[in-house]
N, C-alpha and C positions, 0 to 999 in steps of 0.2 A: 217756449220754455215754461210759461205759466200753465199752459194746457197739459203739458207732460207732467208737471208737478201735481196738478189736480188729479190726474189719473192714477199716479203712483205714490203720492204722499198724503196720507189721511189727514194730517194736521195743517196742510197748506191752504191758505186763502188768498185769492187774487187781491192785489192792491185796490183800494177804493178809487183812486185816481191814477190809472195806469199810465196816462200820458206824462204825468210828472216823473214817474219812475223811468220811462224811456228817455226823457230829456236829461235826467240825472245821469243815466248810463252814458249818453252821448257826450255830455259835458266832461265827465271823468275820463272818457277815452281821448277826447281832444286835449285835455289838460296833461295827459300822460306824455304827449309829445312824440308818439310813435308814428304819426301820419307824415309820410313824405309824399307830398302831392305830385312831385316829379316822377316818382316810381310807382304810382298807383296802377298803371297798366303794364308795368314791366313783368315779363314772364320768365320763369326759370325752368329749364328742361333738364331732366335727369333720368337715367335708365333704371328700371326696376326689373329685377330678374329673380328667377327661382334657382336655388342651388340644391344639388343632390344631397340626400341625407347620407349618413354614415353607412357603410356596407352592412347589409342585413337589416336595416331599419327602413321605416316608411315615414312619410310626412303626411299629415292630415290637415286640410284647410276646410273650415266650414263656416257658414253664415246663416242667419235666420232673421225673420222679421215678423212682428205681430202688430196688426192694426185694429185697435179697439176690441180685441178678443174675438173678432168675427172673421178676420182674414189672417191666415198664417202662411208662411212659406219658408222653405229651407233648402239648402243645397250643400254639396260638399265634394271634395276631391281627395283621393288617396293616391300617392305616387311612391313608387319604390326607388331603390338606390340606382337603378338603371334608367330611371325616368319613365317607366311604364305606368 
């Protein structure tokens, strides 16, 4: 998180003692009471599916990534109302 902010936020400075910040985050998380240690390894399975667009329309799905301005990649998919 801090590295990302350093790259993209000109006014961000890393904490002087980052370990204190990490411990603070962990303590706040534990105090919130959301951890159920019995269900830590529980998995939930659900179906994900693509639905057809309205007749005469297309759906576009795209994604991209940039790593340090040196490596970039992107991809996409266009599908019509018949699934083509």
